[in-house]
C-alpha positions in Angstrom: 44.6 110.7 -111.5 45.3 107.1 -110.7 46.8 105.3 -107.8 48.6 102.1 -107.4 47.8 99.5 -104.7 49.4 96.2 -103.8 47.0 93.5 -102.7 48.4 90.6 -100.7 46.0 87.6 -100.4 46.3 84.3 -98.5 43.7 81.7 -97.7 42.5 78.1 -98.5 42.9 77.4 -102.2 39.9 76.7 -104.2 38.8 77.0 -107.9 37.6 80.5 -108.8 39.7 82.4 -106.2 41.7 84.4 -108.8 38.5 85.0 -110.7 36.8 86.6 -107.7 39.8 88.9 -107.2 40.0 89.8 -110.8 36.3 90.5 -111.0 36.5 92.9 -108.1 39.4 94.7 -109.8 37.7 94.9 -113.2 34.3 96.0 -111.8 35.9 99.2 -110.4 38.0 99.9 -113.6 41.2 98.6 -112.0 44.1 97.6 -114.2 45.8 94.4 -113.1 49.5 95.3 -113.7 51.6 92.5 -112.1 51.1 89.5 -109.9 52.8 86.5 -108.4 50.6 83.7 -107.1 51.2 80.1 -105.9 49.5 77.2 -104.1 51.6 76.0 -101.1 50.3 73.2 -98.7 46.7 73.8 -99.7 46.9 77.6 -99.3 46.7 80.1 -102.0 49.1 83.1 -101.7 49.2 86.0 -104.0 50.5 89.5 -104.4 48.9 91.8 -107.1 49.8 95.3 -108.3 46.7 97.2 -109.3 46.2 100.6 -110.8 42.8 102.3 -110.3 41.4 105.8 -110.8 41.3 107.8 -107.7 37.5 108.1 -107.7 37.1 104.3 -107.9 39.8 103.4 -105.4 37.7 103.3 -102.2 35.0 101.2 -103.9 37.6 98.8 -105.2 39.2 98.4 -101.8 35.8 97.8 -100.2 35.0 95.1 -102.8 38.3 93.4 -102.3 38.0 93.4 -98.5 34.5 91.8 -98.9 36.4 88.8 -100.2 37.6 88.2 -96.6 34.2 86.7 -95.9 35.2 83.7 -98.1 38.1 82.9 -95.8 40.8 85.0 -97.4 43.1 87.3 -95.5 43.7 90.5 -97.6 46.1 93.3 -97.0 46.1 96.4 -99.0 49.2 98.6 -99.3 48.9 102.0 -101.0 52.0 102.6 -103.1 51.5 105.9 -104.8 55.0 107.1 -104.1 57.2 104.8 -106.1 60.7 104.4 -104.6 63.4 105.2 -107.2 65.0 101.9 -108.3 68.7 101.3 -107.6 70.6 100.4 -110.8 71.1 96.6 -110.6 72.1 94.1 -113.2 69.9 91.0 -113.2 71.3 87.5 -113.2 69.7 84.0 -112.7 70.8 81.6 -110.0 69.9 77.9 -110.0 70.7 75.7 -107.1 70.2 71.9 -106.7 71.4 69.6 -103.9 70.3 67.2 -101.2 67.7 68.9 -99.0 68.7 69.9 -95.5 67.8 72.8 -93.2 69.6 76.1 -93.6 70.3 76.3 -97.4 68.2 79.3 -98.0 69.5 81.1 -94.9 73.2 80.5 -95.9 72.7 81.5 -99.5 70.6 84.6 -98.6 73.2 85.6 -96.0 76.0 85.5 -98.7 73.8 87.6 -101.1 73.0 90.2 -98.4 76.7 90.6 -97.6 77.2 91.6 -101.2 74.2 93.9 -101.2 72.5 91.7 -103.8 68.7 91.9 -103.9 66.6 88.8 -104.3 64.0 89.9 -106.9 62.3 86.5 -107.2 62.8 83.2 -105.5 61.1 79.9 -106.3 62.0 76.8 -104.2 60.8 73.2 -104.0 61.7 69.8 -102.8 61.3 66.7 -104.9 62.4 63.1 -104.8 65.6 62.3 -106.7 64.9 60.0 -109.6 67.7 57.4 -108.8 68.1 57.5 -105.0 64.7 58.7 -103.8 66.4 61.2 -101.5 64.8 64.6 -101.3 66.4 67.2 -103.5 66.1 71.0 -102.9 65.8 73.2 -105.9 66.0 77.0 -106.0 65.7 79.4 -108.9 66.3 83.0 -108.2 66.5 86.3 -110.1 69.0 88.4 -108.4 69.8 92.1 -108.7 73.6 92.8 -108.5 74.6 96.3 -107.5 77.1 98.3 -109.5 80.5 97.2 -108.4 79.6 93.6 -107.7 80.7 91.3 -110.6 79.2 87.9 -111.4 82.7 86.4 -110.7 82.7 87.9 -107.2 79.3 86.3 -106.6 80.4 83.1 -108.1 83.6 83.0 -105.9 81.5 83.5 -102.8 78.9 81.0 -103.7 81.4 78.3 -104.7 82.7 78.1 -101.1 79.1 77.7 -99.9 78.3 75.2 -102.6 81.1 72.9 -101.3 79.9 73.4 -97.7 76.3 72.7 -98.5 77.0 70.0 -101.1 74.9 71.7 -103.7 75.4 72.6 -107.4 75.0 76.4 -108.1 74.8 77.9 -111.7 74.7 81.6 -112.5 73.6 83.0 -115.8 73.7 86.7 -116.9 
């Protein structure tokens, strides 16, 4: 039998950090299934889904927790019982506009009102090439529930785009 665990890791970024996590996983026969990792403001943040044999799980978790000694904060979540997925159609959202507080809050509020799940979200700010003003960019993968059309989402977001003065594009 195997079990799945989700490791959440945060700490000061440094070379070799991912290698130390992957070594612990491999040393105990773990299979690295999925991950999302990023460096933000000098901090490393990652989430990893690992599958491991039941008889190796305790040793793997002990090895991973030992990495806390190097300044990492590690949370382990057992996820043996997978929640059945709700049928959702995936679409891509891209947003670009002048940076200001509240953009993510207003967009996420509109998405939640339509029961749309944010599957992935990447955001950043960068200097505009001509004006030098800060631009906010967001790329998201969204899960639309049955009964919510891309057009309904587009209509809702167009109103917000005008208020926020941002450009929003949706792709199926």
